N, C-alpha and C positions, 0 to 999 in steps of 0.2 A: 515489493509486496510487503505490507505491514504484518508483523507477527501479532497474533491474538494472545494476550496474556490474561491472567485472572483479574488483573486490575482494570481492563477495559471491556470485559465481557459483561453484558447485562445480567443481573441476578434473576434467577428463575424461581426463587423461593419467597418472593414478596417482601423481603427485608430491605428497608431503606438504608443505604450506606451512611446517611447522616445519623440515623439512629445508632448504628454501630459506633460511629465516632463519638456520639454523646455518651454512650455507656462506657467506652474506653476512658473518656475524659473524667467521668464521674468516679470510676474506679481509681484512676490516678490521683484525683483530688482527695479521695478518702484513704489513700495509701493501701489499697487492697490489691494484692497481686493476683494474677490468673491462677496460680497454684493455690493460694489461700482460699479464694472463692470456690474453686473446683473442689477442694477437700471438704469444705463445709456443705457443699451441695451435691456431693456424690459423683463428681466428674474429675477427669485427669487435667493437668495443666495443658497438655497438648490439645485436648478436645476444646477447652475454653479458648485457647490461643487461636486455634484453627477457625473458630467461629468469628472471633473478634478481629482477625486479620483478613477475613474473606477467603481463606483457603478451602473452607468447607461450606458447601451448600447445605442448607438446613431443611432438607426435604423429609428426612426420616432418620431413625436411629439417634445416636448421641448428639449429632449436630442439631437436630430438631429439638431434642430435650434441652440442650444448653440454651438455644435461642428462646424457647418458651420460658425457661426459668429466669433468663435475663430480661424478659419482657420485650424482646425484639420482635416477636411474632405471637399471634393468637393461635392457640392450639391446646391440645391436652397431652399429658405425658402418661402413657399407659404401658404397663409391663406386657410384653408379647403374650405371655401365657394367660393374661387376664383380658385380652382384647376380645370384645364382642361387637360385631357390626350393629349399628343403630337401626338401620332400615330392615324391614321385613320383606322377604321374597314374595312377590305376587305370582302365584302359579299361573300357568297358561290357561287362557279361557277355554271352556269346553264347548 
């Protein structure tokens, strides 16, 4: 029986692994470390590394914010206390 690892699981966050590889290569070519990029953008080295190595799914929280900031996924970064749903509740019909 084959063991399932994070390397062979399909991603459920819509991020293309090729895009992750592209961002990693661009950072390497520019000489930018995960630590430096994280510091400048308000994230820890671990958060950035976890996204760029596939250890973190980017569905919510810091993983989502890192992925959006790196351009890996479309989304918005909202402080929890400032979150307001966009849709309006449709009351029950009378």
